[in-house]
N, CA, C and O atoms as a printed pandas DataFrame, in Angstrom:
     atom_number atom_name residue_name chain_id  residue_number  x_coord  y_coord  z_coord
0              1         N          MET        A               1    1.256   -0.961   -0.623
1              2        CA          MET        A               1    0.244   -0.330    0.075
2              3         C          MET        A               1    0.856    1.459   -0.075
3              4         O          MET        A               1    1.607    1.708    0.868
4              5         N          PHE        A               2    0.736    2.250   -0.706
5              6        CA          PHE        A               2    0.935    3.023   -0.872
6              7         C          PHE        A               2    1.021    4.586    0.075
7              8         O          PHE        A               2    0.065    5.360    0.032
8              9         N          GLN        A               3    2.245    4.901    0.887
9             10        CA          GLN        A               3    2.344    5.750    2.240
10            11         C          GLN        A               3    2.666    6.957    1.789
11            12         O          GLN        A               3    3.895    7.016    1.805
12            13         N          PRO        A               4    2.094    8.208    1.292
13            14        CA          PRO        A               4    2.872    9.021    1.033
14            15         C          PRO        A               4    3.829    9.494    2.069
15            16         O          PRO        A               4    3.453    9.192    3.201
16            17         N          THR        A               5    5.096   10.227    2.017
17            18        CA          THR        A               5    6.104   11.025    2.869
18            19         C          THR        A               5    5.981   12.384    3.128
19            20         O          THR        A               5    5.880   13.042    2.093
20            21         N          ALA        A               6    5.963   12.847    3.869
21            22        CA          ALA        A               6    6.375   14.190    3.961
22            23         C          ALA        A               6    7.932   14.993    3.557
23            24         O          ALA        A               6    9.049   14.893    4.064
24            25         N          CYS        A               7    7.538   15.601    2.705
25            26        CA          CYS        A               7    8.892   16.083    2.597
26            27         C          CYS        A               7    9.621   17.624    2.891
27            28         O          CYS        A               7    9.214   18.471    2.096
28            29         N          ALA        A               8   10.563   18.101    3.832
29            30        CA          ALA        A               8   10.823   19.144    4.632
30            31         C          ALA        A               8   10.938   20.256    3.120
31            32         O          ALA        A               8   11.545   20.009    2.078
32            33         N          PRO        A               9   10.332   21.191    3.382
33            34        CA          PRO        A               9   10.906   22.212    2.704
34            35         C          PRO        A               9   12.389   22.470    2.442
35            36         O          PRO        A               9   13.162   22.482    3.400
36            37         N          ARG        A              10   12.936   22.726    0.905
37            38        CA          ARG        A              10   14.362   23.594    1.184
38            39         C          ARG        A              10   14.091   24.407    0.693
39            40         O          ARG        A              10   13.370   24.408   -0.305
40            41         N          ILE        A              11   14.824   25.866    1.498
41            42        CA          ILE        A              11   15.266   26.964    1.491
42            43         C          ILE        A              11   16.148   27.385    0.743
43            44         O          ILE        A              11   17.232   27.439    1.326
44            45         N          LEU        A              12   16.183   27.765   -0.464
45            46        CA          LEU        A              12   17.432   28.336   -1.538
46            47         C          LEU        A              12   17.450   30.025   -0.596
47            48         O          LEU        A              12   16.719   30.975   -0.876
48            49         N          ARG        A              13   18.201   30.001    0.211
49            50        CA          ARG        A              13   19.143   31.581    1.081
50            51         C          ARG        A              13   19.867   32.541    0.406
51            52         O          ARG        A              13   19.928   33.633    0.970
52            53         N          THR        A              14   20.409   32.429   -0.610
53            54        CA          THR        A              14   20.754   33.242   -1.664
54            55         C          THR        A              14   20.646   33.291   -2.932
55            56         O          THR        A              14   20.257   32.294   -3.541
56            57         N          LEU        A              15   21.034   34.702   -3.722
57            58        CA          LEU        A              15   20.926   34.842   -5.450
58            59         C          LEU        A              15   21.267   33.487   -5.413
59            60         O          LEU        A              15   20.532   32.506   -5.301
60            61         N          GLU        A              16   22.830   33.586   -5.551
61            62        CA          GLU        A              16   23.188   32.572   -6.032
62            63         C          GLU        A              16   22.995   31.083   -5.991
63            64         O          GLU        A              16   23.136   30.334   -6.958
64            65         N          GLU        A              17   22.668   30.740   -4.804
65            66        CA          GLU        A              17   22.016   29.048   -4.589
66            67         C          GLU        A              17   20.679   28.875   -5.635
67            68         O          GLU        A              17   20.529   27.860   -6.316
68            69         N          ILE        A              18   19.786   29.961   -5.653
69            70        CA          ILE        A              18   18.667   30.205   -6.713
70            71         C          ILE        A              18   19.284   30.082   -8.560
71            72         O          ILE        A              18   18.955   29.463   -9.572
72            73         N          CYS        A              19   20.060   30.827   -8.262
73            74        CA          CYS        A              19   20.757   30.764  -10.043
74            75         C          CYS        A              19   21.093   29.161  -10.421
75            76         O          CYS        A              19   20.843   28.548  -11.458
76            77         N          GLU        A              20   21.808   28.679   -9.090
77            78        CA          GLU        A              20   22.787   27.300   -9.667
78            79         C          GLU        A              20   21.589   26.389   -8.927
79            80         O          GLU        A              20   22.136   25.389   -8.461
80            81         N          THR        A              21   20.340   26.379   -8.690
81            82        CA          THR        A              21   19.715   25.402   -8.728
82            83         C          THR        A              21   18.605   25.212  -10.290
83            84         O          THR        A              21   18.114   24.246  -10.876
84            85         N          PHE        A              22   18.594   26.407  -10.448
85            86        CA          PHE        A              22   17.552   26.502  -11.502
86            87         C          PHE        A              22   18.511   27.120  -12.943
87            88         O          PHE        A              22   17.994   27.605  -13.949
88            89         N          GLY        A              23   19.475   27.005  -12.791
89            90        CA          GLY        A              23   20.565   27.132  -14.114
90            91         C          GLY        A              23   20.179   28.591  -15.078
91            92         O          GLY        A              23   20.275   28.916  -16.261
92            93         N          VAL        A              24   19.696   29.214  -13.809
93            94        CA          VAL        A              24   19.511   30.931  -14.794
94            95         C          VAL        A              24   20.602   31.579  -13.823
95            96         O          VAL        A              24   21.061   31.008  -12.834
96            97         N          GLY        A              25   20.953   32.889  -14.268
97            98        CA          GLY        A              25   21.613   33.890  -14.379
98            99         C          GLY        A              25   20.815   35.043  -13.080
99           100         O          GLY        A              25   19.673   34.830  -12.674
100          101         N          ARG        A              26   21.659   36.210  -12.593
101          102        CA          ARG        A              26   20.937   37.050  -11.722
102          103         C          ARG        A              26   19.862   37.781  -12.629
103          104         O          ARG        A              26   18.657   37.923  -12.420
104          105         N          LYS        A              27   20.380   38.063  -13.340
105          106        CA          LYS        A              27   19.416   38.972  -13.885
106          107         C          LYS        A              27   17.410   38.295  -14.136
107          108         O          LYS        A              27   16.281   38.744  -13.936
108          109         N          THR        A              28   18.062   36.975  -14.687
109          110        CA          THR        A              28   16.590   36.170  -14.654
110          111         C          THR        A              28   16.049   36.254  -12.784
111          112         O          THR        A              28   15.047   36.860  -12.404
112          113         N          VAL        A              29   16.592   35.820  -12.269
113          114        CA          VAL        A              29   15.800   35.971  -10.984
114          115         C          VAL        A              29   15.619   37.013  -10.159
115          116         O          VAL        A              29   15.133   36.982   -9.029
116          117         N          ARG        A              30   16.056   38.006  -10.803
117          118        CA          ARG        A              30   15.491   39.302  -10.141
118          119         C          ARG        A              30   14.023   39.878  -10.973
119          120         O          ARG        A              30   13.128   40.578  -10.498
120          121         N          ALA        A              31   14.139   39.339  -12.299
121          122        CA          ALA        A              31   13.185   39.330  -12.782
122          123         C          ALA        A              31   12.539   38.533  -12.784
123          124         O          ALA        A              31   11.596   38.991  -13.429
124          125         N          TRP        A              32   12.259   37.461  -12.496
125          126        CA          TRP        A              32   11.363   36.540  -11.781
126          127         C          TRP        A              32   10.442   37.283  -10.402
127          128         O          TRP        A              32    9.216   37.330  -10.305
128          129         N          ALA        A              33   11.354   37.761   -9.529
129          130        CA          ALA        A              33   10.871   38.677   -8.482
130          131         C          ALA        A              33    9.685   39.569   -8.986
131          132         O          ALA        A              33    8.463   39.516   -8.844
132          133         N          ARG        A              34   10.538   40.396   -9.623
133          134        CA          ARG        A              34    9.607   41.855   -9.898
134          135         C          ARG        A              34    8.445   41.220  -10.796
135          136         O          ARG        A              34    7.327   41.729  -10.727
136          137         N          ARG        A              35    8.682   40.075  -11.674
137          138        CA          ARG        A              35    6.937   39.668  -11.915
138          139         C          ARG        A              35    6.118   38.714  -10.745
139          140         O          ARG        A              35    5.105   38.078  -11.036
140          141         N          GLY        A              36    6.706   38.721   -9.418
141          142        CA          GLY        A              36    6.058   38.182   -9.053
142          143         C          GLY        A              36    6.007   36.867   -8.547
143          144         O          GLY        A              36    4.940   36.325   -8.262
144          145         N          ALA        A              37    7.224   36.272   -8.408
145          146        CA          ALA        A              37    7.878   34.748   -8.321
146          147         C          ALA        A              37    7.786   34.730   -6.823
147          148         O          ALA        A              37    7.402   35.807   -6.369
148          149         N          PRO        A              38    8.022   33.841   -5.974
149          150        CA          PRO        A              38    7.464   33.365   -4.450
150          151         C          PRO        A              38    8.967   33.655   -4.265
151          152         O          PRO        A              38    9.586   32.613   -4.050
152          153         N          ILE        A              39    9.439   34.331   -4.277
153          154        CA          ILE        A              39   10.915   35.045   -3.646
154          155         C          ILE        A              39   11.220   36.130   -2.952
155          156         O          ILE        A              39   10.987   37.287   -3.302
156          157         N          ALA        A              40   11.928   35.656   -1.612
157          158        CA          ALA        A              40   11.838   36.709   -0.769
158          159         C          ALA        A              40   13.228   37.900   -1.280
159          160         O          ALA        A              40   14.203   37.463   -1.892
160          161         N          VAL        A              41   13.121   39.161   -0.971
161          162        CA          VAL        A              41   13.850   39.951   -1.378
162          163         C          VAL        A              41   13.800   40.702   -0.270
163          164         O          VAL        A              41   12.690   41.023    0.155
164          165         N          GLU        A              42   14.896   41.095    0.359
165          166        CA          GLU        A              42   15.319   41.647    1.687
166          167         C          GLU        A              42   16.217   42.830    1.555
167          168         O          GLU        A              42   17.256   42.568    0.950
168          169         N          GLY        A              43   16.095   44.019    1.946
169          170        CA          GLY        A              43   16.991   44.960    1.591
170          171         C          GLY        A              43   17.341   45.568    0.217
171          172         O          GLY        A              43   16.854   45.150   -0.833
172          173         N          GLN        A              44   18.442   46.842    0.321
173          174        CA          GLN        A              44   18.400   47.472   -1.123
174          175         C          GLN        A              44   19.807   47.285   -1.084
175          176         O          GLN        A              44   20.605   47.171   -0.154
176          177         N          GLY        A              45   19.960   47.281   -2.772
177          178        CA          GLY        A              45   21.452   48.338   -3.044
178          179         C          GLY        A              45   22.340   46.480   -2.905
179          180         O          GLY        A              45   21.796   45.392   -3.094
180          181         N          ALA        A              46   23.767   46.757   -2.530
181          182        CA          ALA        A              46   24.816   45.697   -2.215
182          183         C          ALA        A              46   24.281   44.743   -1.406
183          184         O          ALA        A              46   24.824   43.650   -1.568
184          185         N          ARG        A              47   23.202   44.764   -0.397
185          186        CA          ARG        A              47   22.920   44.670    1.070
186          187         C          ARG        A              47   21.610   43.719    0.157
187          188         O          ARG        A              47   20.789   43.443    1.032
188          189         N          THR        A              48   21.275   43.329   -0.747
189          190        CA          THR        A              48   20.005   42.867   -0.968
190          191         C          THR        A              48   19.854   41.547   -0.964
191          192         O          THR        A              48   20.536   40.980   -1.817
192          193         N          ARG        A              49   18.875   40.535    0.027
193          194        CA          ARG        A              49   19.140   39.124   -0.149
194          195         C          ARG        A              49   18.052   38.337   -0.434
195          196         O          ARG        A              49   16.912   38.590   -0.046
196          197         N          TYR        A              50   18.379   37.359   -1.121
197          198        CA          TYR        A              50   17.066   36.996   -1.562
198          199         C          TYR        A              50   16.999   35.143   -1.051
199          200         O          TYR        A              50   17.994   34.512   -0.694
200          201         N          SER        A              51   15.935   34.713   -1.121
201          202        CA          SER        A              51   15.683   33.531   -0.513
202          203         C          SER        A              51   14.085   33.038   -0.978
203          204         O          SER        A              51   13.081   33.724   -0.787
204          205         N          ALA        A              52   14.105   31.799   -1.577
205          206        CA          ALA        A              52   12.955   30.789   -2.345
206          207         C          ALA        A              52   12.635   29.364   -1.684
207          208         O          ALA        A              52   13.523   28.541   -1.465
208          209         N          GLU        A              53   11.473   29.182   -1.430
209          210        CA          GLU        A              53   11.440   27.706   -1.344
210          211         C          GLU        A              53   11.309   27.278   -2.592
211          212         O          GLU        A              53   10.544   27.772   -3.421
212          213         N          ILE        A              54   12.090   26.296   -2.779
213          214        CA          ILE        A              54   12.518   25.850   -4.085
214          215         C          ILE        A              54   10.974   25.029   -4.741
215          216         O          ILE        A              54   10.418   25.211   -5.824
216          217         N          ASN        A              55   10.670   24.263   -3.801
217          218        CA          ASN        A              55    9.109   23.384   -4.490
218          219         C          ASN        A              55    7.820   24.974   -5.269
219          220         O          ASN        A              55    7.093   24.957   -6.263
220          221         N          ASP        A              56    8.030   25.881   -4.434
221          222        CA          ASP        A              56    6.903   26.792   -4.669
222          223         C          ASP        A              56    7.520   27.390   -5.627
223          224         O          ASP        A              56    6.948   27.004   -6.646
224          225         N          LEU        A              57    8.511   28.247   -5.971
225          226        CA          LEU        A              57    9.589   28.711   -6.913
226          227         C          LEU        A              57    9.399   27.570   -8.557
227          228         O          LEU        A              57    9.046   27.995   -9.657
228          229         N          GLN        A              58    9.745   26.179   -8.233
229          230        CA          GLN        A              58    9.261   26.053   -9.439
230          231         C          GLN        A              58    7.744   25.741   -9.494
231          232         O          GLN        A              58    7.554   25.040  -10.488
232          233         N          ARG        A              59    6.572   25.980   -8.822
233          234        CA          ARG        A              59    5.626   25.944   -9.278
234          235         C          ARG        A              59    5.254   26.847   -9.915
235          236         O          ARG        A              59    4.539   26.657  -10.899
236          237         N          TRP        A              60    5.656   28.133   -9.509
237          238        CA          TRP        A              60    5.252   29.455  -10.226
238          239         C          TRP        A              60    6.017   29.240  -11.398
239          240         O          TRP        A              60    5.338   29.729  -12.301
240          241         N          ARG        A              61    7.256   28.687  -11.970
241          242        CA          ARG        A              61    8.031   28.480  -13.665
242          243         C          ARG        A              61    6.682   28.021  -14.170
243          244         O          ARG        A              61    5.823   28.676  -14.762
244          245         N          VAL        A              62    6.686   26.702  -13.793
245          246        CA          VAL        A              62    5.625   25.597  -14.710
246          247         C          VAL        A              62    4.844   26.857  -14.926
247          248         O          VAL        A              62    5.132   27.445  -15.968
248          249         N          HIS        A              63    3.347   27.744  -13.710
249          250        CA          HIS        A              63    2.707   28.687  -14.200
250          251         C          HIS        A              63    2.601   29.253  -14.833
251          252         O          HIS        A              63    1.619   29.397  -15.561
252          253         N          ALA        A              64    4.031   30.078  -14.820
253          254        CA          ALA        A              64    4.231   30.966  -15.860
254          255         C          ALA        A              64    5.066   30.530  -16.807
255          256         O          ALA        A              64    5.277   31.479  -17.562
256          257         N          SER        A              65    5.495   29.832  -17.062
257          258        CA          SER        A              65    5.322   29.068  -18.383
258          259         C          SER        A              65    4.487   28.628  -19.056
259          260         O          SER        A              65    4.566   28.542  -20.281
260          261         N          ALA        A              66    3.452   28.241  -18.309
261          262        CA          ALA        A              66    1.657   27.970  -19.003
262          263         C          ALA        A              66    1.273   29.071  -19.679
263          264         O          ALA        A              66    0.910   29.080  -20.855
264          265         N          ARG        A              67    1.369   30.295  -18.730
265          266        CA          ARG        A              67    0.857   31.443  -19.021
266          267         C          ARG        A              67    1.455   32.261  -20.244
267          268         O          ARG        A              67    0.710   33.064  -20.805
268          269         N          CYS        A              68    2.374   32.147  -20.557
269          270        CA          CYS        A              68    3.007   32.435  -22.032
270          271         C          CYS        A              68    2.849   31.621  -22.923
271          272         O          CYS        A              68    2.652   31.983  -24.083
272          273         N          ASP        A              69    2.897   30.504  -22.604
273          274        CA          ASP        A              69    2.070   29.250  -24.101
274          275         C          ASP        A              69    0.850   29.880  -24.186
275          276         O          ASP        A              69    0.758   30.163  -25.381
276          277         N          SER        A              70    0.013   30.208  -23.713
277          278        CA          SER        A              70   -1.211   30.322  -23.497
278          279         C          SER        A              70   -1.459   31.895  -24.536
279          280         O          SER        A              70   -2.381   32.169  -25.304
280          281         N          HIS        A              71   -0.556   32.481  -24.259
281          282        CA          HIS        A              71   -0.997   33.598  -24.777
282          283         C          HIS        A              71    0.378   34.162  -25.881
283          284         O          HIS        A              71    0.685   35.269  -26.325
284          285         N          GLY        A              72    0.950   32.805  -26.021
285          286        CA          GLY        A              72    1.811   32.769  -27.876
286          287         C          GLY        A              72    2.998   33.950  -27.295
287          288         O          GLY        A              72    3.365   34.877  -28.017
288          289         N          LEU        A              73    3.524   33.744  -25.872
289          290        CA          LEU        A              73    4.653   34.948  -25.568
290          291         C          LEU        A              73    6.206   33.964  -25.820
291          292         O          LEU        A              73    7.306   34.501  -25.686
């Protein structure tokens, strides 16, 4: 019988971790944050910190991609 297992959320704690995990550059992650991705942005300028929960961000990417596809973007 199948027994679901709980999975602890994995938090990406830096801009570099987010970039490395998703294979994108810093500009892309910043653009995602501006577009409403579930990325916490704290501070300003050189002291800006980024963090995200990996599963939430992946779900957002899938939905954002589907929206673009359905609008021909």
